[in-house]
C-alpha positions, 0 to 999 in steps of 0.5 A, spaced: 591 702 891 587 704 885 586 702 878 583 707 873 582 705 866 583 710 860 583 711 853 587 716 852 586 721 857 579 719 858 578 716 864 573 710 863 573 707 870 576 706 876 577 700 881 579 700 888 579 695 894 573 694 898 573 688 904 574 681 900 572 685 894 572 691 890 569 697 888 568 700 881 566 707 879 565 710 873 560 717 870 556 717 864 554 722 859 547 723 858 547 719 853 550 713 856 545 715 862 539 713 857 543 707 854 544 704 860 536 705 862 534 702 856 539 696 857 538 689 860 543 692 866 540 689 872 535 693 876 539 696 882 544 699 876 538 703 873 535 704 879 541 707 882 542 711 875 535 713 876 535 718 883 542 719 881 544 726 882 549 729 876 556 730 878 560 735 873 563 729 870 557 725 870 552 720 872 555 717 877 555 709 878 558 705 883 558 698 884 561 692 888 565 687 884 564 680 888 562 675 883 564 674 875 556 677 874 559 683 877 564 684 872 560 683 866 556 688 868 562 693 869 564 692 862 557 692 860 557 699 863 564 700 860 562 698 853 555 704 854 559 710 856 564 707 850 559 708 845 557 714 847 
């Protein structure tokens, strides 16, 4: 299974199952990437964005979600994406 969070026709983020947890993936626009890099997101997420290669959809971010803190990070990324 997978779950896609959308606003209208725009995909915001995707959730897919993994062993014992789920994985969130999303692509950020250039402006959203800059906002994420300047934010208080965890260092590993910012580092991933720093070394990422831009895809057609934008700058990819993938993260495992195991805890409530991970959910908060995924929601913050979605918020940043929606704000740009």
